[in-house]
Backbone as CSV, one residue per row, in Angstrom:
resi,resn,N_x,N_y,N_z,CA_x,CA_y,CA_z,C_x,C_y,C_z
1,MET,101.595,99.809,130.725,102.306,99.291,129.218,101.707,100.181,128.122
2,THR,102.779,100.416,127.266,102.199,101.032,126.243,102.404,100.152,125.092
3,THR,101.433,100.256,123.970,101.446,99.539,122.545,101.507,100.503,121.411
4,TYR,102.389,100.134,120.580,102.491,100.756,119.493,102.295,99.923,118.196
5,THR,101.542,100.318,117.241,101.124,99.435,115.879,101.601,100.008,114.686
6,PHE,102.074,99.398,114.027,102.579,100.021,112.730,101.717,99.278,111.699
7,PHE,100.690,99.940,110.854,99.695,99.320,110.199,99.348,99.856,108.883
8,ASN,99.209,99.268,107.807,98.813,99.871,106.734,98.503,99.073,105.448
9,HIS,97.263,99.067,104.667,96.810,97.935,103.877,98.106,98.106,102.445
10,ALA,98.423,99.002,102.469,99.371,98.643,101.135,100.868,98.249,101.291
11,GLY,101.154,97.384,100.792,102.768,96.898,100.723,103.570,97.550,100.243
12,GLY,105.199,97.497,101.267,106.111,98.317,100.619,106.365,99.638,100.838
13,VAL,105.590,99.957,101.957,105.471,101.036,102.673,106.533,101.743,103.717
14,GLY,107.512,100.812,104.030,108.201,101.044,105.002,108.042,100.668,106.472
15,LYS,106.960,99.855,106.771,106.569,99.397,107.831,107.504,98.624,108.919
16,THR,107.964,97.789,108.225,109.177,96.730,109.052,110.403,97.588,109.364
17,SER,110.843,98.338,108.127,111.940,99.208,108.834,111.510,100.247,109.809
18,ALA,110.363,100.966,109.830,109.926,101.629,111.113,109.756,100.832,112.431
19,THR,109.033,99.952,112.174,109.047,99.169,113.409,110.370,98.689,113.982
20,ARG,111.273,98.356,113.283,112.439,97.690,113.760,113.217,98.826,114.168
21,ASP,113.338,100.199,113.624,113.974,101.462,114.059,113.593,101.999,115.305
22,PHE,112.065,101.768,115.480,111.215,102.627,116.654,111.810,101.350,117.687
23,GLY,111.698,100.243,117.474,111.820,99.105,118.450,113.629,99.355,119.189
24,TYR,114.303,99.490,118.222,115.881,99.912,118.776,116.200,101.099,119.579
25,GLU,115.184,102.019,118.751,115.535,103.795,119.570,114.671,103.193,120.942
26,LEU,113.804,102.766,121.153,113.200,102.491,122.573,113.908,101.748,123.354
27,ALA,114.481,100.665,122.846,115.247,99.932,123.789,116.551,100.605,123.971
28,SER,117.511,101.334,123.135,118.483,101.845,123.581,118.411,103.250,124.470
29,ARG,116.991,103.379,124.715,116.651,104.561,125.722,116.352,103.850,127.079
30,GLY,116.659,102.243,126.962,116.639,101.410,128.428,114.747,101.007,128.499
31,HIS,114.040,101.251,127.614,112.559,100.541,127.573,112.800,99.117,127.041
32,GLN,111.821,98.518,127.903,111.864,96.900,127.317,110.765,96.910,126.289
33,VAL,111.423,96.263,125.310,110.871,95.825,123.869,110.311,94.729,123.395
34,LEU,109.311,94.314,122.947,108.905,93.220,122.271,108.408,93.699,120.884
35,LEU,109.060,92.942,119.964,108.666,92.996,118.779,108.018,91.753,117.947
36,VAL,106.578,91.873,117.615,105.908,90.928,116.901,105.922,90.911,115.661
37,ASP,106.504,89.766,115.003,105.949,90.065,113.513,104.877,88.898,112.650
38,PHE,103.809,89.788,112.318,102.959,89.230,111.812,102.934,89.098,110.288
39,ASP,103.991,89.404,109.445,104.057,89.573,108.319,104.537,88.174,107.603
40,PRO,103.572,87.486,106.913,103.872,86.000,106.491,105.404,86.075,105.799
41,GLN,105.875,87.222,105.443,107.368,86.953,104.728,108.119,86.680,105.539
42,GLY,107.950,87.389,106.937,108.535,87.327,108.255,110.336,88.105,107.963
43,ASN,110.202,89.522,107.346,110.906,90.467,107.187,111.553,91.044,108.429
44,LEU,110.770,91.163,109.514,111.197,91.733,110.787,112.177,90.904,111.381
45,THR,111.754,89.525,111.661,112.567,88.252,111.994,113.690,88.153,111.350
46,SER,113.605,88.475,110.323,114.942,87.973,109.493,116.174,89.114,109.638
47,PHE,115.471,90.331,109.868,116.288,91.484,110.157,117.085,91.453,111.623
48,LEU,116.163,90.799,112.250,116.918,90.620,113.493,117.550,89.450,113.890
49,GLY,117.464,88.655,112.847,118.315,87.378,112.894,117.699,86.533,113.626
50,ALA,116.685,86.550,114.053,115.877,85.454,114.701,115.335,84.366,114.131
51,ASP,115.486,83.754,113.036,115.233,82.712,112.085,115.144,81.539,112.976
């Protein structure tokens, strides 16, 4: 199993969008993908409609 992490101390630099797009791309190529949203704002969860 390979683990990828998108991390940066600065806010507003596109980590959520990059994570969402990277996960989508891997899934579209047939990989199993688990995206975990540790952001207190929960933007990735909202993008994926998993509220």
